[in-house]
N, C-alpha and C positions, 0 to 999 in steps of 0.2 A: 359493441360501440367502439372500443379502442382499436380493434383490428380493422374496422372500417375506416376509422380516423387515419390510421397509418397507411392503409392502402392508398387513400387519396394523397396523403402526405408525401409518399415516395414517388408519386407521379409528377410532382411539381418541381421541375428543373428549369427555372428561368433565370432571373437575376441572381448572381452569385453574391452572397454576403461575405464569404471568405473562402480562400482556397490555399492549398499548401503545395510546395514544390514536389517534384517527382522523387527527390531524394528523401523527403520526410516520410517517416514510417509510423504506422499505427500498430498497436499490439494489445495483448491481454496478459494479465499477471495472476499468479497464485503462489502458494507456499506449501512445502511438504507437510508441515505439521497440521495444516488445515485441510488437506485433501487425501493424504496417504492412509490406507488401511494397514492392518497387521503391524502397527507401530506402537511399541512399548516405550513411550517417551515421557518427559516431564509433564506434558499437557494431558496425557491420559490419566496420570496419577492425580493431577490437579482437578480434573473433571470428576473423578471418582470420589474425591473428598467433598464434592459439592461446591467447589470454589469457582467453577465456571457455570454461570447461570444458563438456563435454557440448554442444558447438556444432557443430564440424566433423564429428563422428561421427554427426550426425543427417541425416535426409532433408530436402533443400531448406531448410537453416537460414536462408538469407537471406530466404526467403518469410515467415518468422515465422508469422503467422496469416492472411495475405492480406487483411487488413482494408482496405487501400487499394483493391484491385480488386474485392473481394467482401465489402463490409461487411454486406450483407444477411444473410449466414450467421449472424454473431454477433448481429445486431440481432433477427432472428427468434427466436433462442433467448432473448434477453433479454426479449422480449415475452412469451414463454411462462412466464417465471419469476415473474410476479406483482409485479415491482418497479414503482416509479414514477419512479426517478431513475437515469439512466445516466451514469456518469462516464467520460470519455475525454479526449483532448487533441489539440492541434495541435502538429506537429513543427516547432520553431523553424527548424531548418536547412533544411527542405523549403520552408517559407514564405518564408524570407529567405536565399536561396542566396549572397548577397554583401552586404556592408555597405550599408545604406540602399536595398537593392533588394528588391522583393516580386514573387514569381511569381504572376501573376494567375490562371493556370490551376490552380495549387494552391489558391488561395483559393476559386476556383469549386468545386473538388472538395470542399473542406470545407463549403461552403454546401450542396452536394448531400447530404453525409453528415448534416448537421444536419437537413435536411429529412426524411431517412429516419427519424431518431430521433423527430422531432416527429410524423411521420405515424403512428408507433406509440404515440402518446400518452404518451411518456416525457419527463420533464423532463431538461434537460442540465446537468451539472456539468462545466465545462471547465477543464483544466489547461494552463497556459502553458509551464512548464518542468518536465519530468518526467525528471530524470537524464540529460538530453542537451542539448548545446549545439551550435551550428553548427560544422562543421569549421574554417571560417575563423576563428571566434572562439577555438576551442581553440588553433589554431596561433599566434594573436597573444597568448596568455597567459591566456585565459579569465578567470575571476573574480579573478585576481591583478591585473588591469588596471582602473583607474578607468573607462576607456572602455567596459567591459563593461556598466556600469550604464546608460549612455546608449543602448547598443544594445538592451538588454532593454526599457527604457522605450519606445523607438521601436516595437519589435515589439509590445509589449503594447497600446499605444495604438491601433495599426492593427487588432489583433485585436478589441479592444473596439468600435471603430467599425464593423467589419465584422459582428460577430456578436451585438451587444448585444440585438437583438430576439429572438434564439433561446435565449440562454444564461440559465439561472436562477441558477446559482451559479458564481462565478469563483474559481479557485485560481491564485495567481501562481506559487508554488513547491511542488513535492512534495519533502519531506524534504531541504531544503537542508543540514541538519546531517549527514545520511548522505552526501550528495553530496560535500561538501568533505572529510569524513573518509576516504572510500574513494578519491576521485580525486586528492587532494592529499597526504594524510598517510600513506596505507598502501599505495600501489601496487597496489590491487586493481581499480580502474576507470580508464578512460581519463581523462586522458592518462598515468596511471601514475607520478605523482610520489610520492616516498617521503620526505616531509619529517619524518615521525615525529610522535609524540604531542605533543611540545613545541610543534609548530606550531599546536596547538589550545588552548594555554594563554594566560592573561592574568596578568601580574604587574605590578601598579601601572599605569603608563602604557604598558607594553610589551605588544604583542599578537603572537602567532604568525602566520605567513604564512597558514596555512589559516583561522585565526579571522578574520583581516582579510577574506578572501574571503567568508566567511559574512556578515560585517557589511555588506559591499557589497550582498549580496542583500537584507538587511533594508532598507537604504537605498533600493534599487530598488523593493521592495514598497511602502514608504511613499510614494514619489513617484508610482507608478502609482495607488495608492489615492486620494491627494489629487486628482490630475487627473481620475480616473474619476468621483468624486463631484461634482466641479464640472460635468462634462459630462452625467452620467447620475445624478441624485440618488437614484434608487431602486435602483441597482445593488447587488448583494450580493457582496462580495469577502472572501476569507479565504485560508487556506493549508491544505496537507495536511502536517502536521508529524509526523515520526516520534517516538514516545514509547515507551520501554520501561520496565519496572519493574526498575531496577538494584538488585541485592541481593547478599548474600554470606552464607556460613556461618562466616566468620572475622572477627575484629575488624579486621585489616588490609584485608581485602576490602571490609568495610563502609565504611571510610574512603575507599577508592578509588571504590566505588559512589556515595558521596555526591558526590564531586567530578565524576564522570562525569555523574551526574544533573543537577547544576547547569549544566554546560556544554552537554550534549546536549539535555536536555529543556526548559530554561527560557530560555536566552539569546536564541534567535531570537524566540519569542513575546513576551518581555518588551520587546524593542526595537521591536516593532510594535504594542504594546498598544493604542494609540489609533487604529489603522488596520486594524481587523478588524470585519466585520459578523457574523461567526461564527468560532468556534474549531474548525477542522478538524484532526483528528489521526489517524494510523495507529497501531494497536496490534496487535502480534503475540504478545507474551509477555514473560517475564522474561529478563534477562541475568544469569546467575549469575557473579559475579566471583571469581576466585581470584588473589590478589595484586593485580595491576593489569591483568589480561587476562580476556577472556571464557573461561569454562570449560564443557566438556560434562560435566555431573555424571551419573554412571551411574545414580543413583537417581531422577533427574527424567525426565519425558517431554518429548519434543521433536517438532517438525515435521521433515519431511525436510530443510528448509532450515536447521535448527539453532537454531530459536527455541523456548525452553522454554515449555511451556504453563502459564499462570498467570492464570486469570480474575480472581482477587482484585486483581491489579495494575491491571487496567482500572478497577475500582471505585475504588481508591486514587487513581489519576491523575485520574479524573473529579472526585473530591472536591477534589483540589488545584487543578485548573483553575477550578472554581467558586469556590474561596476566593480565588484570585489575580485572576480576571477576572469578578467577581460580576455575574450577570445576562446575560453574553454567551452567546448560543445556541451549543450544542456539536454537532458532527457527527462521528461516527466515520467518517472518509473511507476507511479500509481496515481490515479485520480478516479474517484467513483463515488457513488451515493447508495446508501441502503434505502430502498424504496420498494416495498412489496407490491404496492398498487401500480407502480410504473407510471406515475403521473408526473413526478418531478424530474425523473431521470433524463428524458429527452432534452428538456431545457437546460438541465444541469450540464450535460455533455456539451451541448452547443454553445452555451455561454462561456464555459471554460476554454473551448476552442477559439472563441472570439477573443478572449484575453490573450491566448497564446499568439494568435495571428497578429494582433496589435503589437505585441512585443517584437515579433519577428520583422514586422514592417519597420521597426526602429532599430533593426540590425542586431537584435539579441539572437545568438546562434542556437535556437532550439532545433533539434534534429529528429525528435520522436515523441510520441504520446502513447502511453499504455494505460488502458482502462482496468480497474479492479472491480469485478472479476467476471469470469464466464458463467459459473454456476454457484448458487448459494452454498456457502461452506461454513465451517466452524470458525467463528470470529473471536478467538481467544477467550477472554473472560466473559464476553457477551454470549458465548455459545452459538447456537443456531438461530438466535432471534433476528439479528439484522439481515436483511435480504439485499446483498450487493450485486447479485448475479443478473445477467441477461436471461438466465434460465432458472426457473424454480425447480426444486427437487422434491418429488413425491417419495419420501423415504419409506413409506409403508407399501409402496408399489414398485419394489425392486429398483428404487432410486431413479425412476423415470424422470427425464428432463422435460420441462414444459417451457417453451420459449415465451418471453415477454415481448411485446411489440417493439420495444426499443432495440432489440437485437437487429431487426431489419434496418432500423435507422443507422446503427453503428456500422453495419455491413456496407450500407450505401456510402457513408462518409469515408470509410476506410478504403473502399474500392475506387471512388471517384476523387478522393482527396479534396472534397469540396463540401461546403455548407451553403445551401441556397437561402435567400431571404425568406422564401415560402416555408422552408423547414423551420427557420427561427421563429417566424410569426405563428405558425401552427402549434409548435411546441409550447410557446408561451400562452396561446389561447387555451390549451388543455389545462395549464395551471390555473388560469383565471377562471375557467368554468368550474374548477374544483375547490374554490375558496370556501372554507368552513367545513369541508368534507372531513370526516374523522378518518385517521390513518394510524397504523401501528407505530409505537414509539418504545424503544427498548432501554431507555434510561430513566432513572428516577429524577425528581426535580433538581437534585444537586448536580446533575450533569455527569456524574461519575458512576453511581451505583447501577449495576446491570440488573435486569429483571428476568425471572423465569418465564413470565408471560408478558407480552407487550401490553402497555396501557394505551389509551386513545389520546391522540393529540390532533387538533384541527389544523388544516392547512391555513396559513395566515394570509392576510391581505398585505403583501409586501412585494415591492418591485425589486427583486434581487438580480435582475439581468445585468450583464456587464456594461458598465458605462463609467467613464472617468469624470463625468459632469456632476455626479451625485456628491 
């Protein structure tokens, strides 16, 4: 049914709902800790302890997506997608297995990977730290230690020296705000510290321990940026910062949401304001706050990973970024939805692109959009439960990739740089026809706890399409 639906879907090219300039790029994103095999990292150890749900109960969990030994599988699919920018990363602990030591064989392999990407006529966006630090660094205190800044700068300088000719966009950190929150404040990610929410607060001259860790990361970014621009004047460096639309349906929740917004959304970028060539950020949806915690609201629609779908939030954040960082080019470095049934994904992509185009019409300088992700992978403490990919992965069948219908949709959009009104209408019709259908959900009712096996949640009757009139 779905394949037939999208066969008709992709034939409908009449009235244009939105279009993007020729300079605008579409891309795909991933991360080394989520896709590389033969990797002895902090996430392998975390999974073996049972800390990542839906991990040990999967086939060959440590192989992730075998990108280290078989990168051509993913890269060939990326080539077919019509994108022009491929975002991936170098694994810090693999490159730098001990302090001040670099594994030349690993560096050589990353050179080979980048050559594969360039051979496929794709530009490279490279992430230096994507939710993973070397095991030796974690054991010595991680970002709680001032020495960590020196280690990261040393690593970053070497990577820039090695790969500057191949990389088009550099990202120092992916979601530093999320990393310190989940690794240090809430016991959800390795090393599993539980310092509590107060560790992320600032009261006068006092800063919580987790907040100090995040500030060390801003200082490291600024140092790398200044050095890189002295050595390579034309280099383009930014971040991939997580931004959510924090909101609530109660007055107390709105107060909490405002405080969380200030600390999570704006502290990191404001501290590196003069050290960015572009503002990169990841947007997945709204966080509905109840009291002082994230809530799963039964009347809202969510991805399998517990992110509330809210395209308007992307528009509002784009407008705020432009107001605070006037003239700075903006890249959506991640946007995506976990949706194994592929019912919500088409409308999700289209409605977020509608929000982007609306902002661009109002002179917000957005230059690119990158979808997360190509193939289902290991999603941190959620393990393999959430299905973000355009391709499913049959792990028991030699990791065979199985395309979801939305892949053809994204390929058409990336190739034509256009969304037709028919695409928008048909994608929403698919959602409407599926109301009350049971779908997998990988979070418990608290919105935080991951599950080894997904529970069932029904598609709700909610109009979450992009509109500023709601």
